[in-house]
C-alpha positions as CSV (number, residue, x, y, z in Angstrom):
1,M,6.2,-13.1,16.9
2,Y,5.8,-9.6,18.3
3,V,6.3,-6.7,15.8
4,S,6.8,-3.2,17.2
5,K,4.0,-0.8,16.2
6,T,6.5,1.7,15.0
7,L,7.5,-0.7,12.2
8,V,3.9,-0.8,10.9
9,I,3.1,2.0,8.4
10,G,-0.5,1.0,7.9
11,R,-2.7,-1.5,6.1
12,C,-3.3,-2.2,2.4
13,W,-6.6,-0.4,1.5
14,R,-7.7,-3.3,-0.7
15,C,-6.9,-6.5,1.3
16,G,-6.0,-5.2,4.8
17,R,-2.5,-6.7,5.0
18,K,-0.1,-4.9,7.3
19,I,2.5,-2.9,5.6
20,F,5.8,-2.6,7.4
21,K,8.4,0.1,7.2
22,Y,10.9,-1.9,5.1
23,D,8.4,-3.7,2.9
24,D,7.7,-2.8,-0.7
25,Y,4.4,-1.0,-1.1
26,Y,2.7,1.5,-3.4
27,V,1.1,4.8,-2.6
28,C,-1.4,6.9,-4.4
29,P,0.0,10.4,-4.5
30,K,-3.4,12.0,-4.7
31,C,-5.3,10.2,-2.0
32,H,-2.4,8.7,-0.1
33,A,-3.9,5.2,-0.1
34,I,-1.4,2.4,0.6
35,Y,-1.4,-0.8,-1.4
36,C,0.6,-4.0,-1.0
37,P,2.5,-5.2,-4.2
38,T,-0.1,-8.0,-4.8
39,C,-3.0,-5.6,-4.8
40,A,-1.2,-3.0,-6.8
41,K,-0.6,-5.5,-9.5
42,K,-4.3,-6.6,-9.4
43,V,-5.4,-3.0,-9.9
44,F,-2.8,-2.5,-12.7
45,Y,-0.8,0.0,-10.6
46,K,-3.6,2.6,-10.7
47,C,-5.6,3.8,-7.7
48,P,-9.1,2.3,-7.9
49,A,-10.6,5.4,-6.3
50,D,-9.3,8.1,-8.7
51,G,-7.3,6.3,-11.4
52,T,-4.0,8.0,-10.5
53,P,-0.8,5.9,-11.2
54,L,0.6,4.4,-8.0
55,E,4.1,5.3,-6.8
56,A,6.5,2.6,-5.5
57,K,8.0,3.2,-2.1
């Protein structure tokens, strides 16, 4: 299945999964790292790089 590149926001910084525009994802407000819900849960909703709480998008 082809997915338009405009729908892909980026990849999860932890696992590399593609994050699409309408998916649930988490962002670190300080370093702007994107995390999928699974990885966000595994890191306890805090950015592994700087410890900032992740924001749901």
